[in-house]
Structures are given as structure tokens and as C-alpha cells.
N, C-alpha and C positions, 0 to 999 in steps of 0.2 A: 743392782739392786738385792735385797737380802728378804727372804720370808723369816720374819723375826719371832714367830710362834711357835714353840713345840721344845721336843727333847733336846739335850745334848747329845752332840755326835761327833765323832774323831775323824781323822784320815782326810783322803782328800773329796772336793767337790765339785758338783756339776752347775753351769750355768745354763737355764732353760727359760722359752719362752711359752708361758702358756696356752693352749687354743682354747680361750675363750672369749667370745664376742666383748670389744670394746676395753680389751685388758691389753695394756702395753708393754707393762713391768718385767724386766728381768728378774727371775729369782735364782737363790741360791740353795742346794739341797747338799745334804751327806750322801755319798755313795755307799751303800753296803759292800763289804768285800766282794759277796758273792756274784753283784753284778757288774761289776767294774770291767770284766774281760768284754762284755757286750756293748760298752759305752763306745760312742764315737760322735763327734759333731754332725750333728743333721739327723740321728735317728732320733726315734718316735718313743719318748718314756709315758709312764705316770706318775704323778706326783700329788700329794695331799696337799690343797688348796682350801682355807677354811674349815669348811664343814662337809667337804666333798674330796674326791679324788679328779682330777681333770690330766687328759694329755696334754702334752708338752713337747716341743723340738728342743734338742742339746743344742746351744749355741756355742761353747767351749766346754772341753774337757781336757785334763784336771785343770781347775783353779783353786787356788789356795783360799780356804776358809778364812773368813776374818776372826781375829783373835776377840777371845770376850765375849762372842754372840754365840746363841744356841741356835743351831740349825735343823731344820727337821729330815727324816731319812727320805731317800726317795722311794717310792712305792714300787716299780719295776721298769723292766725295760721292754717294750710291746714291738719293735720292729726297727726295720730299715726307713729310711726317710730321704731328703734331697742331699745332694752331693753338697761338702762343705761349702763350695764356692759360691753355690745358691744362696747361702744364708747373708754374706755380704752383699750379693745382688739384691735381695729382698729389703734388705736396710736402706740400699741406697732407690729402688723402685718405689718405696714408702714414702721418701722424701721429693723425688720426682713428680709424681702423682697425688700427693697429699693423701696417701691411704695409711692403710695398717699391715705391717709386715705379716700379720696372721693370715691375710688373704691373700698374701704373694705366696708362703710358705704351703699354704692350702692347694691351691695350684700346682705348686712344684710336686708335692708328693703324691703317692699312691692312692686311689679312693679307696682300698682295703688296706688291711694290717699285712705286710710283707714279713715274714718272719726267717725265711732260707731265700736266698738266690741261688738262679742255676749258672753252669758254667760259664763263662763268657764264650761268645762267637763273633770272633773276628777275622777269620780265614775266607776266602771265597770257597764256594760249595766244589768239592772235589770233581774235577773232569770238567770244569769250566776254563775256557781258553782265557789266560790274561795277556793284554797285549805287551810288548815290551817297553813301550813307552806311556806316557801318560795319555798321548793324543789316542781318540777313539774315531776310527775312519767314520765318516759319515755325519758325524756331528759338529761340523762348521768349527770355528775356533775357540770356543768355550773350554772344553778339555785344555788345551794349551794355555790358555787365560788362567783357569784355575790351577794349573798345576804350578805357575812360577808365581804367583799372586802373592806378596808379602803381608805381612799383618796389617789389618786395616778394615774400613768398609768400602767394598767394590761393588759399585753399580752396574749391573749388565743388563744392557738394552737390547732386547732382542724382539721378534716378530711376535705377534699374538698365538700365530698356529706352530710356533716352535716347541717341540719338547725340550724337557730340560732334565730325561733319564741320564743322558751322557753326560753332562755337566755334573749331574749328583755322582756318578760312578768317576770321574775324574778327580772329583772332590775326596771320596774314599779311598782311593789310592795314596792320598796323604796321611790318611789314617783315618779315625772314626768320625763319622760327621752328622752333626744335628741338623736336619730339615723340617723347615716349620712350612706346612702349606695353609691356604685360605679357608680351606673346607673339609670336613672329615671325609667326602666322595674323592677329593683330589690326593687326599693322602693315602687312602686306600688303594686307589690306582696308581700312585708311585711306587706305595712297598710292593704291588705286585708286578711293576714294571722291572723294578732292581732286581727282586727275588728271582724272576725269570732270567736275568742276567748272572745269576748264582752269587748274590751278596747276602750275607746276613744281615736280616731287617726286623727291627723290632717296631712296631705298629704300637704307639702310646695313643690312650692310656692303658690299653687292653694289656699290651707288653710291658708294662712298666718295668716287673722285676728283671725282666731279659734285659731292659736299656739301663736299669741300676748296676747290674754284672757285668755288662758291656756287650756292644754289639757294632759291627761295622759300619751300621747306618742306624739312626734312631729319627724316626720321621712322626709326624703327626699335625693337628690342625693349631689354630692358635697358641692353644695351651703348651704344646710340645717348646715352645720358647723358653719353658722352665723344667724340661724333661731333664733326666740323668743322661749323661754320656760322659763315661771315664774316658778320660786321653785324648778327649776331644780335640781335634787337630783344624775344624773350620766350621763353619755355621753357613747354611744356606736357607734364605727365605723366597720362597716362590710367589709369585705375582704380590710383590711388596707393596705395591700401590692399593692393593684389593681392601675395603674397608672393613672385609670380614676380619682382618687383623687387629682390629680394634674392639676392646672390652666395653662393651657398654654399661657392664654393672660396675658399680664404684668399687675399687679404684679403677679409673678407665686407662689401663695402660695398654700400649701398643705393640704387638710384637716384633716389627723391625727395629725399634728403638731398643726394646731390652734384649734382643739380639746381638745388637751392635755394641751395647756396652758389656755383655757379656763374654763378644769374643776379644773386645780389648782388654778385660781383666785376664782373659786367659791368653792374651798374646798371640791370639792366631787371626786368620782372615776372616770374614762376613761378607757374603755375598748376596745382595738384594737384586731379583731377578725380576726386572719389569718390562714389558711392552709400552707402557705409558706412563714411565716415573713422574710423579707428582713432584710440584718444586721443592717441597720439605727434602724429599728422598734425594732430589741433583744436589742442594745445597749441602746437605751432612754428608754425603757422600766425598772418601777421601781421592777415588778415581770414579772414572765412568768411561766403561768400554761399551763400545758398540760392535756390531757383527759384521758391518758394510752396508752401504747404502741397498745394494742389490737386494742381498738376503732378506735384509729388515722390512724392506716392502714387500717381498713376495709372501710375506706371513700375515699382510691385510689383507684381506678380501676386496675386489673392487667395490668403489662406491657410486651409486647413482642418486643425484640429488633433483629432488622432484620440489621446484618452485612453488610455492601453493599460491603467490602472489600473480602467477600468469593463470593459475585454473579459475573455473567457475566457482566463486564463492558460496552458492546454494549447494556445493556436491560436499561442502563441508571436509571432514577428514578421508573421505573416500572419492578423490576424482577421477575421473574416467581412465587415465592411465593406469591407476591401481586396480582397477575393475576389470580392465582387459589382463592384465596381468596374472589377476586370479583366475579369471575363466580360462584361461589357455591350459591350464591344471598341468604345467612343466615339474613337476615336482613340488614337494613340501614346503609350504610358506609360511612363516611365523611371523605375527605380527605382534608387536609390542606397544602397549599404552600404558604408562603407570597411574592408571585410576581402576579403583576398584569401584563393584557395584554397578548398576546401570547408568544413573546420572550424579555427576558430581557437582552440577550448578544448573538451578532451574530458575525461571521466571515467570512472571504471569503475562499472558496472550493478551488479558483484559486490561492491567493497568501497568503493565510493565514493570513490578515491583519484582525485585529479587527474593526467591523464597527463602525466608531464613525463619530460624526459630521463636517461638512468642516469648521464651523463657530467657534466654540468652542472647538473642540477636545475632547466633552465628548461622552461617548458611547451610541448609539443611541438604541432605543427599538422598534418593530415590534409592530406598532397600526393598526388594519386592513390590507389594505395594503400597509402603508406606513412604512419608517422608521422616526422614531421622537424623537427629543432631548427633553430630559425633562429638559435641564437647559436654553436654550434659547429660545426652541420653533421651531426651523426650521425642516423641513421634506422633505424628497426626497424619490423618487420610490424606490425599492429594488435592487440598483446597489451599488457595491463596489466605495469607492472614491476614492482608490489606482490604479484598475486597469481595471473598468467599468464592470467586471464580474457581471452577475445575480443570478450565483450558490452560495447564502449565505448558510451558516450553522447554525443552531442553537444550542449553547453552555448552557444556562440556558432558561429553558422553563418558560412562565408566566401560569398562569391559563387557560387562553384562550387555549393556545395550550394543555396544560395538560389535560383539558376535550376533545379536540379532540381525542388526542393519547388512554387516559382511554377507552373512547367510543368505539373504534376500538378494542382493547385488552380485555377488558370486554364484548363485545359481547352485551349491554343494555345499557339504555338511562343513560345520567351522566349530572347533572345540574351543571351551573356556580352559585357561590355566591361571591360578593364582599361588601366592605360596602355601596355602594350605589344602591344594587339591592333592586328588589321589592319584591313580595310573594316569599318564597322558591318554587324552582320547586319540581313537585311530583316525580321526579326520584330516583330510588333507589340507585343510587350513587351520590354523590354533593362533588366538587372539588372547593374550594374556599381560600381565604385567612382567617386569625383568626377572621375575621369579623363572619363567620358561627359558630364559638362557641359561640357568643354573641346570637344567636338564639335559645336558650335553649327550651323558651316557646312553639315557633312554632313548633318545631323537638319533644316536649314530645307531643301535639298536634297532630300531624301526625303518630304517634307510636313508637317514639322513634329511639335510634342509637343503631345498633349492635357493632358497632366499629369506633375508630378515629386514622384517619392514618396519621401522618405527613411525607410526600412525602420527604422532606430533611431540617433534625432538623438539619445537622450542620450549616446550613444557620443561626438560632438562638444560636447554641452555639459558635460559631467564629465570631458573630456579632461584630464589632468593637467598642463594648460600655462596659465600666466598670461594668456596672450591667446585660450584657447579659446572665451569669448564672442564676441568679434572674429571670428574665423576662421570659427566655427558661421557668423554674419550673412552673412559673405562667402558662403558657400554657397547660403544662401537668395537673394542678389543675384544669383549666377552662375543660378540656376535661373529667378529672375524674367525676367532677359535674355533666357534661350534662350526662356521662353513668350511673350514679347513684351510684358510690363506685363498692366496690368489689362483693356485694352480687348481682348486677342485670345481671351480666353473660356476660355483655359488655366488650371490650379489648382495650388497646389503642396499636398500632403499631407505633414504632419509626424506622425509616430508618436512618440509618447512619454509619458513618466511626469510632467514638468514643464512642466504646459499654462502657468502662469503664469511660467515664466520670462522675465527681460528682452529676451533675444534673439526669444525667439517674440511678445513682444508690442511690441517695434520693428518686426517685419517685417509683422506683421498691420494695423498702424497706418500703415504707412509712413513713420516716423520712428526713423532710426538713432540720433537725439540720445538717445533712452530708455535706450539700452544705455551710452554712453558716461557720461550723470547716475549710474547705479548703477556704474560701474566706476572713476570717478573718485575717491571719497573710500577705496575699497578699497587702489588702486595708492598713492596718497598715505601713506595710514596704513603701507603695507609697502615704501615707496620703491621701488616696482618703475618701469620704465620709464611715462611720461616722467619721473617725479619721481625718478630715479636712472639708474643706466647698469649694465649688466650685460656680462660676458665670460665663456668658456668658455676653459679651458687644457687642452690635452690634448697627446698626443705624448710621447716620450723625453726632450725637455728641458723640459718642462713643470714639475716638479720643481724644477730649479735654478731657473727663472721666478721660482715661488711665494716661494724662500728669498730671491732678490733683493729680492721685493717686500715680503716680511715684513722684512729686513735695513733698507729703506727707510723702514720706519715703518708698513706695512699691518697692519693687525689680523688674525690667524687666528683662527677659530672651529670649533667641531665639526661644527657644521651649522645648517641654517636656521633652527633653533629658538633658537640661541644668541644671542649678543651683536649678530648681524647684523642682528636685527630691530628694533634699539634706535631709536625714532621720534625725529627730529632729528637723530639725528647724522651730523657731517662728516665721514667719514672713508673710508678706502678699506679694503675687507675682503677677506679671501680666505677663501673656504669649501671643504672637500673635501667633494664630492658623491657619488663613487665611486673605486673604487681607479685612480690614475694620470690622475683628472678635477678639476680645482677649478674654483669660480665665483669671479669677482673682480666685486666691487660697489662702485660708488662714488656720490659725490653727484650727478654729470654728466657729460655725454660730455666734457668738457675736462678735468676730474680721473681719469676713467679714461685718457684719451690721455696724460694728462703722466704719470701712474704707471708704463704700461708703456713710454713712451718712456725715461722715467728709470732703470727698470729693465735696460734693454738687451737684447740677444740671447744668450740660453744658447749651449752648444756645439754641443750635439744640436738636431735640428729640434722645434719646437714648434709647434702648429697654437693659433692666435688667434681666435676668434669672437667679434666685437663686436656683442651685441643680436642675438643668433640669435632668430629669431620663433618658432621651434617648443620653447623652453625652458619 
């Protein structure tokens, strides 16, 4: 596309994509002779656009200017941008996740302008011993697997407590390696460990200029899937199953898929490292490698199952066996309950009605001294809306009430931890949401953990999500890593009424394949990912987009129990799931992407979530 208004120019032209929200046109500009030496695909420039100047990314240079059409001159070269190969990756990702290239390129670039690059750092630090072979002693089979792996996507299934430093080091001996971690903390810890072994490391986003110049290892959290890595010889995605790799803001891309596509474009191997790979990863991988049954099992902590069916029902979530364990005081205990606040569900002791909001009828929760509705924000004192009684009973406790009860039962101090908590309390017993499992560094610094107790694991196993089993197994894997595997003496305690659930059996045996074997036929019959693709549509423009999809031939159904579950159907379907929200089902990612791209953009804003993990 061309920028058609402005003065005539001559010489070579440049094609750019302006960094303007909602703008997707490619524009051509004349390149002033003085700016030509600094231009290259991917760099950031400034261009005149209507009555203002805008940032833009160079998509192609030089391009032949069209004859007979006046082009405006480019305003200036601002600095370095993404690698040229990322430009095509952004175009593909915008199609794959129904997004905009601008969002992808913004993620791939530096947060600040980079006018000059430092020298590349590709050699090991002087004085650091380098093994004669690719294998690294004490690191198990992974260095050898990485050393000989051909191009393609390789899934490496290892125990939760296994480290990946040796694996990344082996990958770095092939050439520059891009490492994607599930969190900033994990990336920082990985950078420190690799740096201690003498590898030059660029930790993005802070070290983006060094990564763009060249480094033996480029590492970062989810956005590192787009980071520059000149001469890239491989990509490693740590904890590829972790939901933190999923970008929740639209466009909702995920790092393992981006990394696999980027590696395929470059003709290099991509390594997905996971203790409990999802069915999506297992189906998408070209090869699956395991480190051996004994080694893998040793990475899983011992699992004690407390069958609540056999306990006194009056004890609720705190049976005598748990209380006895807490009173022993043999090491720090972390209790996990994924319910915030003091009480998540209450009823009236007089009329037995569930405590609900008088405005929207949603269940209210106990927050401090008030009953609060999390849907509409209304609040009231602790009074039954049906009969006026103040005798309310707690049916589902949150971590606030659980802390109070545990402290009374255990006879010792109990600390509370949630996602917004500050420093960890020094209490011997902690109770919190799964956020407490993400504080592994602090817990290790404070002396470690002797046991992790899941107070209500059935809440995870029976969650109304198609990936509930995989997400529950991921929690057990994270707890195993926190405890250090089987050899450290720590234990996981799971309180459940489903002791024979495949998730529990998989964790107890240290074999996550048992869950995959259970899930595969169900997903295949229901055409759920990876045997189908899903997208959620919401927002003011969602209804218009649904109308366009149906006009293009998509089948509309009343709900998930309708024609949308026809086995073997090869069509795109639109299902109304809630007021203002629709679910789009397609046979696969390409069919879904083509359908959404063919429907175009509605006039009003629409949010498209492709493959949401919490559906």
C-alpha cells in the first residue's frame, strides 16, 4: 500500500508498518540519501502520517517506487528493531491468533530506542573449562539428546525437580540459543546459573541491545519467544506446559507455539522441556524423549493421599490426620487452597438459603465483616437476604478463614499468602492460594519445606474446564519441584474424595503419560484441542463478527450439547455460551485462523481469545 499524499520524490523507497493502534496498512516512502546507510529491515523509523509523525517498522528495503505516484520522504531513522526474520513470524502470528502485527512487533522490539549496539558476546568466559564433548557429566541424558537432535520440535519429558542448566549449556554448544522461561524469576535464576558456568548471557528485556548484537544465550520470560538472537542454532522452552507461557491480553498467543514456528522457519531444533506435558504438546511434537523411568520418577516427590470419604465429615478440610501432622512441627508445611478471602460460599442457618446478591443473584463471599458480590460489587452486612437472620454458615472456606481454623487446630502461628502478599510470613505453617508455590526461592532461603498439603484437591480435579486434569497435575509438579523431588524427604499430601483419579495416579507413579492416555480418547471424541481449535469472542463487536462468520458458512448452534459435538464434523461452528460471548469451534488451528481472517474486523472493538487455557 502507498502513502499517496505529499511531495514528489526520487530514488529508492522503503515499505513500513506504522506503530499506530488499529492501523494495519503498509506504506511506502522515499528514502533521503543521507538516511539510506542506516536502513535495514526491522529497524525503527519515523514517517509522516496525515498531519503528524509516527513510529514505524521497516518491512522491506529497498523497494522499487511505483511510477507516476508521488511519495512523501521518510522523516528519520530512530534505531534498531526486531530481526528481519521476525517480520514474517509476526505476519504469521497475526493470522494464527487473529491479532495485529503491530502487537507482535512491539513485543519483539526494545522498550526504549536503541541507536547503537555493543560488541557481540559469543565466547565462553576466559578460564572456564569446556568439556571435550557435548555431554556434561551429571546432567543425565539431555545434553547428548540435545547435541544430536535434528531440526524439528523435540519434547523432553523430565522430572519436576530436574534442573535444565546442563541442557541449555549443551544447546549453547551448538551455537547461540534462545531460552524462554515461564516467569521472570525463573529467567533470572537461569541467567545466573548459566553465567556461573561461564556462558555469555543476555537477559531480556533489560539486555535487549546485547541480545540484538549477539550472545551465546538469550533468556527471558514469555516475550523472549520474540527476542533477537542472531545466528540462532536452537530454542529451548522451559516448563512448556506452564500457563504463564500464554499471553492473556489480546492477541492471545502462546510462547511454545511461537518458538516452534520460529525454529521451523530457521531450520533449527526447538526443545520443549516439561515435567507434565499437555496433550497439545505431545501431539504437536515431532519427537518425544524421556530420561528413563527411574530418573523421571526421582524428580516427583512422594505422594500421600488422604481419602476424605473415610474421615469424619464434621472435620471438613481439617481431618485429624492433618492436624496431627501439623502439631508434630517437623519442618515447615505449606497448605494450598485456591480460594481467596474468608468464605467463598455461605448459607443461612435458619432458612438454609444460599447467601446471594440481592441485585444480580450471584453468590456472595465474606470479605472482612461484609458480604460482597464479586460480579456487581454490591455489599451488605452479614444478614440473610431471604429471612433476615444473622446466623450464616460457611460452606466453603477461603484462605483467610482457613488460616484462622488451622491456627486454632495446630496450636501454632499460621501465615497467609496470596498473589498480592508481601514478604513471606515467618510462621511454621503457611496457607495460601497456588501463588505460594511460586515463592520457591524465598521458601528455600528460609530453610525449605517439609510438606505441601492440598486441602481441597477435588476443586482442581473437578473444575469446569476441559484442561482441569492437566492443570491439576501441573500443581503437583510444581509442589514436587518445591520439595526437591523424592530424595529430599519432603512429601505431598493430597486431600480428596477421588483417590483413583488419573491425575493422582500419574503423580504417585511419576508417569504423566497415564493422564495423557486417559485424556486422549475423550478429547478426540469431543473434538477438543488438540483435535480441534477453539476461540472465545466477546466485546461490543462480537455479535457483528459472529454474523459475518455465519454468513461465510459457519454453523450456529444453541449450546455445547447441540450439533457442535457431532463426531467427525469438518466445519466451523459458532456457539452462544453466555450473553455477549460466543465460542468458535473449528477442525484445527488453520481452519480457525482462516475463518476469523476471512470474516474481517467488525466496526466495534472485539476481543478474540484463541485457545484460552482456562476454558
